[in-house]
Every structure is written in C-alpha cells, then in structure tokens.
N, C-alpha and C positions, 0 to 999 in steps of 0.2 A: 311487222309494224314496230316491234321492239328495236330492230336494227336501225330503223329510220330515227327513232327517238334518241337512241344512243349516239348516232352520228350527229344529229342536231345538237345535242348537249355537248359533245366533244368540240364541234365547230364553234359554238358560243364560247366555250372555255378558252379555246385558242385565240379567238378574236379579242376577248376581254384581256387575256394575258398580254397580247401584243400591244394593245393600246395603253395599258397601264405601264408597261415597261418603257414605252416611248415617252410618256409623260414624265417619268422619273428622270430621264436624261435631260429633258427640257428644263426641269425645275432644279437642276443640280445647283447647289450653293456656289456662289462665286469664290468663296474662300477655298473650297475644294478644287476649283479650277486653277486659281492662282498658285496654290501650294502643290499642284500636281506634278510640276516638272521644273527644270531649270530653264530659264528663258534667256534669249539673246535679243538685242535690239533688231527690229525688223527693217529691212531695206525696201521692201515692196508690200504695199497694202493688199491683203488677200480678199478684202471685201469693201470696196469704196462706197457701196450703198449705205453703209452705216455712218458715213461722215455727216457731221452736223451742218446746219445751214450757216452761211456767212463766208468770210474769207478764210480758207483753209490752207495751211502750209504744213508740211511734214518736218519733223525734227531731222536735221541733217546729221546723220550718224558719221562721226569722224572715223577715219581709217583706224586710229588707235583704239577706238571703242568697239570695233566690229567683233573682236574676240572676247569681250567681257561677257560675263554671265550674271544673271540675277536669280536668286533663290528666295522666294517668299516663304516664311515660316508661319505656322499657325499661332505662334506666340506674339505676333505683331512686329517682328523684325524681318528685315530683308538684308541679305548678304549680297553685295556686289563684289564679284571676284574679277580682278583685273587680269586680262590675258597677257600674253608675252609682248604684245605691242603696247608700249606705254605712252600715254599722253604727257605733256609737260606737267610736272609736279606730282605725278602718280609714282610714289616710291614704294608703297605697300603692295601686298598681294590681294588684300580684300578690305572692304569697309562695311560695317554693319550700321544700318539706319532703321528708324521706326517707320511703320506704316499702319494705316487703319482704313477700313472700308465700311461705308454706311450703305447698306443694300436698299434702303428706302429712297435715299436721294441719289444713289449711284455716285457718291463722292469718294474718291480715293485720295487719301492724304499720305504723301511720301515726304518725309523729312521736313514737315511743316508746310509743304506746298499742296494746295487743294486742286485736284484734277477731277474732271467728269469722265466717267467710264461710258463709252458709247458702244463697245462690243467686248464680250467676254466669252471665249470658248477655248477648248484645249489647243486650238491651232493659233489663235491670235488674241491678245489682250490689247485693245485700242483705247487710249484715254487722251483727253485734250486739256489744254490750258487755255482758257478763254480770257481775252483782254479786250477792252473797249478800243474801237478804231474810229477813224474819222467818219466812216460810213458803215454803221452797224458794229459787228464784232469781228475779231480776228481769233482764229483757233489754231493753236500749234498742236499738231497731232503726233502722238508718240505711239510706237508699235513695239510690242514684245511678241516674239514668236518662238 
C-alpha cells in the first residue's frame, strides 16, 4: 500500500512540475523575447493566423535590407546593423534608435512610430502599422525573425 501512495505522490509531483514549467514559458515577458537574439527582417510569415482583420500588406523587404540585423537592448535602444548590401544613403555600419514596449496595450514604439504587436515569440516578432483606408483599415505587417 505504501508503494502505491509513493507512486501516486510522485505522479502528482511530475504532473504539477510539467504544468507549471509550461505556464512559465507562455508567460515569458516580451522584453525577454525581444532582447533574446539578433533579428532579421522576415520574408515569409510563419503564422498568418495572427494577422489582424482589415486589409493586410507585408512590408516589402528590399534586397539591400535582407542582410541587416536588429538587436533590441534592455536599456530601450535598438541597434540596426547594416549588412554588406547597402541601400542608397546607407553609409554607416549601424544606427542606434530608441524603442519602448507597453505590454498592457501591446504597443511597440520604434523611433517615435507606434506599432501594434500581434505576435511575439522566439521565432517571430510580428507588428503592424495601422492606417485608415477608404473601407476600414489598412495594416502594414512587419516581420522580424
């Protein structure tokens, strides 16, 4: 009988540990996700189900931007490092700009422009710039992967 009790207690402990570990991943702070890696502009949406309603278009990544990287720092600055392919006017190697994130409203402010975050995980950060359109709204979708 003691063996069954110990087995049951161990099973409950394993189940409890599994569920609490999964919850921690789901509740991970976006600042930890954003600052977790160096990002590049995405060319293909990994999850179209998170797209907002309305007229959606993706930001057309220029060839000269495809090798640029974006590093968000915990101090509220983002460093864009320009790759070897340069766009017109890009003479430096990097540019540092300010950003902030409001987790209650899911608003991401980059260099004074307000975006809405619609997906954030370690694989993809998707944010939109919403503008009024003749019929509803128009969303420009930006992808960082």
